[in-house]
N, C-alpha and C positions, 0 to 999 in steps of 0.2 A: 433752594433747590426744589422744594416741594411746589413753589409757585411756578417755576419753569416747567415742571412735569404737568401741572394742571393746564397751563397756557398752551404748551405743545400738544397736550392731549386733545384740547379743543380744536386745534388746527389740523392735526393729522390722525386723530383718533387714539384714545388711550391704549387700545389693543396693539398699536404699533410702537409703544414705548416699553422697552425692557430695561430694568435696572438690576444691577447685581449679576447679570448674565455674562459669563466669560466668553468672549468672542475668540474662536480659534481658527476661523477661516473666512476669508472674503473672496467671493468668486464673481467675476464679471461674466454675465451671460448676454445673449444677443439683445434682449429687451429689458435689461436692468442689472441688478446686483443681488446676489444671494449672500446672506450672512448666516454663518453657522455658529451657534452659541450653545452654552451648556444647559439651557433651560428647555431645549427642544431637540428631538432627534432629527427633525426635518429642517431644511434651511428656511429662513424667512426671506421673502423676495420683496425688493423695493425697486421703484423706477430709478431713483437716484438716492445717493446717501451722502450725508455730511458727516465726516468722521472728525471728531475732536479727540482723537487718540494721540497720546504722546508718541514721539518717534520710537522710544524704547519698546512700546507695545507693538508698533508696526514692524519692528525687527523680529519679533518672536512669533507672530501669528502668520499663517499661510495667506499670502496676498496674491492678487493677480500679477501678471508680468507687466508692470508699469514700465515706462520709458527708462532707459539707463540713467538719464539725468535725474529723474525722480528718485530712483533707488539710491543713487549716489548722494543726493541731498539728504535722504533719510538716514543713511549710514554715517554721513560726515558730521552730523550734529554732535557737539561735545556736551557732556553733562557736568555741570559745576555743582559742588555741594551747596545745599541750601539749609541754613540753620535758623531756628527760631530762638531768639534770646530775649529774656525779660530783664529789665533794669529796675533796680530799687535804690532810691536816694535817701539820705538822712533827713532831708527836708523836702517839702512839696513846693518846689520853686514855681511850678506852673499854676498852682492854686493861688499863690500870693499875687501873681500878676494876671490871673485869669486867662492865661495863654498856655496851651499845651505845646510844649517845645520838644523837638527831637534833640538828642544829645549833641549832634553836630552844630546845632544852631544856638546852643546856650551861650557860648563865648561871643558869638556875633551879636546877640540881643543884649546881653548883660555887660559886655565888655569886661572891665577890670573888677566889677562887683562880684563876679563868679569865677572862682578858680576851679576849673574842672578837675585838676589833679588833687585838690584838697577835699573833694566830695567823697563820701564813703559810698562808693558805687558797688553793688553786689550783682553779679551776673547769675541768673538762674536759667535753667533749661537742661534738657537732656541731649547728649550728643548721639545716643543710640537712636535707632529708627530715623536716621537722617534722611532727608528728602534730597532730591536733586532736581535741578532745573536745566532744561536744554538751552544751549546758547551756541552762537556761531563763533568760530575762531576769527581773529583779525583777518580781514580780507574776504571771508566767506559770505558775509551778508550780501554784498553786491552780486556775487556769482550764484548763490544758492537760494536766497530768500524767495524770489519770484518763482523759481522752479519748485521749491518745497510747497508753496501754497497754490500752485496751478492745479486745476482739475485734471484728472485722467479719465476720460470717457465719462461715465456716470458717477465717478467717485470724486467727491469734493473734500477738501482738507481745511481744518480749522484748529484753533488751539492757541494757548498763550504764547507758545514759541513762534507762532506765525503772526503775532501782533507787532506792529512797528513800535508801539509804546513799550512793549516788554523787551524787545530786542534792542 
């Protein structure tokens, strides 16, 4: 993250990069975009903005009146729980073969040599502070994906939920 900040600072000037500032309003004006954030009483003006905000954030801040299709695409995204789980095995199978394997591939690689059910697998992790990831319901990808990522005036949209590989 720090490297991105330095690289972007060289491109657009470090004075134009704000971290940890809560954005509460985005306003389209005739010659650009105003961003209102918690670190300044006056808006910060940009010619164009690339927003990598999750749809949940776009729902709770004051935004310009974008097209009805864009607003529908933002509201229609569904959020699935995202859990981080750690696995611990009795033996280090991946070290013996010098291959780091995912749990789903153990049976495929080792065949009958490894009985996944016989392994002492312990799950670790916390279910509190659960994260969520935005995703499209079945059928929504074809109708909403291009709308969700299309620019609106000087406002451009990016983020993991707008990646073909993520979706």
